N, C-alpha and C positions, 0 to 999 in steps of 0.2 A: 219615096223610092218604091218602085213596083217590083216586088220580089215574087218570083214564080218558082219557088223551090220544088214544088210538087212536080211540075212539068219537067224540070231538069232531072230530078231523081228518076222519073219514069223513062226519060230518054236514055240516061246512063245505064239504067237497069236492063233495058231491052238491048242496048248496044253491047253490053257485056254478057248477055244471055243469062241473067240472074232471074230467078222466080221471086215473087213477093215473099214466099215462104222462106226461101234461103236468105234473103236480105233481112227479114224479120228475125230469123234465128241468130244471125251474126250480130245484130244490133241489140238483141234481147228485148224485142217488142213483139206485138201481135201482128198477124197479117192484116187485120182490120186497120191497124194504125198506118201501115204502109199504104193501104188502099185509100184511107182518108187523105193522106199527104198528096197522093198522086191525083186525087179528084179535086183537090183544093179546098176540102171541107175541114182540114186540120193541118197543123204544122208540127214538125219535130221540135223537141226541146233543144234549147241552145247547147246543152251539154253533149247532144248527140251529133252535132254538126261536124266536129273533127273526125269522128269515127266514120260517118257517112262519106266524107270527102276521102278518107283513107281507103275505103272499099273500092272507090272508082279511080283512085290516084289523081285526084283533082284538088284544087284549092277550095277553101270555104267560100271565097269570093265567087269562084266559078259556080259553085253549088247554089249560091244565092242569086245567080244570074246578074251580077253587078257589072255593068259596063265600066271599064277602067276610067274613062273620061268622067263618067257620072260619079264613079267612086271617089276620084281625086277631088272633084268639086265638092262633093258632100263632106269629105273628110276636112277640107279646108274650112267649110262652114262650121263644123263641129269644133275644130281646133281653135277657131276664132272665138267661139262661144266659151270654151274652156278658159282661154286666155283672159277674157273679160271677167269671168267669174272669179278667177284667181287674183286678178289685179284689183278689182273693186270689192272683193270679199262679200258678194251679195248672195250667198248660198241660202236656199230655202227649200221647202218641200217640192216646189215646182222644178227647181234646178236638179234636185235629186231624182225626180221622176224622169226628167229629160235625160239624165245620165244613164238611167236604166234602159231607156229607149236607144241611146247611142250604143250601149254595150250589146243590145239585142241585134242591132244592125251590123256591128263589127265586133263579134265576140272574141276575136283573137288579137285585136289591136291593143297593145300594151298601154299606150297613152290614155286611151278611153277607159280601159279597165282601172287604171290607176286613178283616173278622175272620179270614177264611180265610188271607189273605196274612200277617196278623199272627201267626197260629198257626204258620205255616210258618217265619217268621223267628225267633220265640221259641225254637223247637225246634232250628233248624238253623244260623242265621247265627253263633251263638257258638261253634260247633265249631272246633277248631284247623284241621281240614281239612274245611270244609263241602262237602256235596254240591251242586255248582253247578247241576245239572239241577233239583233241587228248588227252589233259590233262584230259578231262572229263572221258575218258575211264579209266585212271589210278585212278582217284578219286573214281569211282564206284567200282572198284576192291578193293581198300583199305577199303572203307566203308563196303562192303559186308564181307570182312575178319574180320574186327573189330566186326561186329555184330554176326558172326557165329563161329569163331574159338574158340576152347577149349584150345588151347595152349597159355599160358600166355606170353611166350617169343615172339612168333609170333605176338600176339596182341600188345604188347608194341613196337615192332619194326615197325609194320605197323602204329601205332598211330604216332610215331616219323616221319615216312616218309610222312604221310598225312599232318602233321603239316608243314613239310618242303615244300611240294607241295603248300600249301596255302600261305606260307610266300614268297617263291621265284617265283613259277610259276604264281599264281593268285595275288600275292602282296596284300593279304588280311590278315592283322595282327589280325583282330577280330576273323576270323575263325580259324586261327592258335592257338590263345590263347584258344579258345573254345575246340579245339581238345586236346591240351596239358593238360587240366583239367582232362582228362581221365587217365593220368599217376599218379602214386603214388608220394607223396611228398618225398623229399630227406630223411627226418627222418624216412620214412617207407620203404626205399629200402631194398632189400633182405639181402645184405651184412651187412648193418648197424644194422638191427634188429637182425641178427644172432650173431653179435659181442656183442650186448647188452644182449641178452638172455643167451649166453654161458659164460658171463664174470666171473661167479663163478664156472665154471666146468673145468675139465682137458683140454678140447678142447678150453677153452676161449682164450688163447694166440694165438693159430693157427687161430681162427676165426678173431681175431683182426688184425693179420698180413695180412690175405686175404683182409680184409676191407681196410687196409692202402695201400696195393698194388693197389687195384682197384681205390681207391680215388686219389692216386698219378697219375695214368694213366689219369683219367678224368680231374684232375687239370691241368696237363701239356698240354693237348689238348686245354683247355680253355685259359691258359696263352699264348700259342703259337698264337692262333687266335687273342687274344687281342693285342699282340705285333705287329703282322703283319698288323692289321687293320690300315689304313692310318689315321693320326691325324695331325691337323693343326699345322704348325711350330714346329714339333717334331724333336729333335736332334737324328740323326742316331746313334750316340755313345751311347745314352741312351738305344736304342733297343739292341745293341750289348751287353752292360753290363747286361741287363735283361736276355738275352739268356745264358750268361755265368753263371749267378746266378742260372738259371734253371738247368744247367749241374751240378753245385755244389749240388743242392738239390737232383738230381737223385742219386748222389754218397752217400749223407748223408743218404738217406732212403734205397736204394738198396744195397749199399756197393761198394767196389772197383770193384768187379766182377758184372757188370751191367746186365749180362745174356741177356734176351730178350729186355732190354732197350738200349742195344748197338746201335741198329738201330735208336732209337729215338734221341740219342745223336749225331750220325752221321748226321742225318737230320739237327739238330740244327747247327752243324758246317758248313754244306753246306750253310745254310741261312746266317750265320755269314760271310761266304766268299762272298756272293752277296753284303752285305753291305760294306765290306772292299774294294772290287774292285770299288764300287761306290765312295768310298772316295779317290780312287787312290793309296791305300796302297797295292802295288803289293806283297811285301814279306809277309805281314800279311795275304793277301788273300791265298797265297800258304800254309802258316802255317795252316790256317783253313781247306783247302781242304785236306792236308796231314792227319790232325787229323780225318777228315771225313772218309778217306780211312781206317785208323787204326781201327776205331770203326765198320765199315762195315766188315772188316776182322775178328774182334773179334766176331761179330754177326754170321758170317758164321761158326764159330767153336763151337757154343753152341750146346749141346746135350741134349736130353730128360733125365730127372732125375738129371740134374745138380742143385746143391744147391745154393741158394742165401746166401750171407754172411753178409748182413747188420744187425745191431742191431734190426731193425724193421721187418726183413724179413727172419731171419736165420732158421725158421721152414719150410720154403717153398721150394719146388723143382719145376723145370720148366718142362713142358710137352707140347707136340704138337708143336714142332719147325717146321717152314715152310721155304719156299725159298724166304722170304722177302729180305735177303741180295742180292740175285741175281737181284731181281726186282729193289731195290734201286740203285744198281750199273748200271743196264741197263738204268734206267731213268736219272741218273746223267750223264753218258757218252754220251748217244744218244740225250738227250733233253736239259739238263742244261748246260753242258760244251760247247755245240755247239753255245750258244748264243753270240751275238756280244760283250757283256760286257767283255768277256774274251780274246778278240782279242789282247789286249796289252801284255798278258803274254802267248799267245798260243805257241810261239816258245821257251819259257823258258824251260830249261832241267828239272826243277822240275815239271812243268806242264805236260810235256810229260811222265814223270815217273808216275804221278798220273793217267794219262789215261791208262798206261800199267797195273797198279795195278788193275784198274777197269775191264780191259779186262780179266785179270787173274781170277778175281772173277766170271765173267760171264762164 
């Protein structure tokens, strides 16, 4: 992107009959700084852009000389990159540096600023001894977004991420709880209120089914995390039974055609496989991994507009299918099945066939 901010500042300053000295005084910088900007030998700090734009009553985009068509195209590229990073979870130092570049290009874009803070947290908050100076940068971005965004969904997402930062990065449960108080109670969530309000209208059943599906998704995430959480003297068989009951619950609510929940069931069978191999039950491990493949394959065949068939979901249709089956297959083949725990069955014909099925999916 060709940014000629110095030329734009000079044009606006002359148009408004401002001297370099007057502009420098307003912005709290030196006349030499203004001169360097206008000559193209230097650029103003990102933090100064809103103030400069305010002086001349223009947008930051105008100040940067960004053509709207060019801007929209560039934003689409950045949004796609952010989507891929979020989906595949491939954050690294390069993606963090790119996030900083995106924020420099679009310093007032909330999605991009949130992405920068998220990248910082993904790379640093999980460290045993995280760099608090770096985490402070993410914290400031989150707090600024919470205070200024008008988008309710962005605000709620940022509140959640800031709470996570306090709990994991700073290990400060008091601050985490304080931030979480900004979120609505479960009884006031959008889906639950809609289902209650529409209960006596023609759309009532549809709203209730939407609520049931959303609550099932959240319930299963929490149940999975609970089962996986290490517990003292816990029987592994109890964990396996719990996961199998969850699969039954999926089928009870969603129906035999699990649609987009096929991937969730595939993941559960993969986890069951890890417990089975830990028990030394080789055949049962292979059974679980074969079922995992089966449900990933089903997930890969789901199409937009496909109907749910369960008693609680038969008014719903699926939309926005993505390439999660490919991601799940890649992660399983390249990261999970390469672990030492599977060495005892690696040469088994069934195991090799599982690997081939995953390669075909990819």
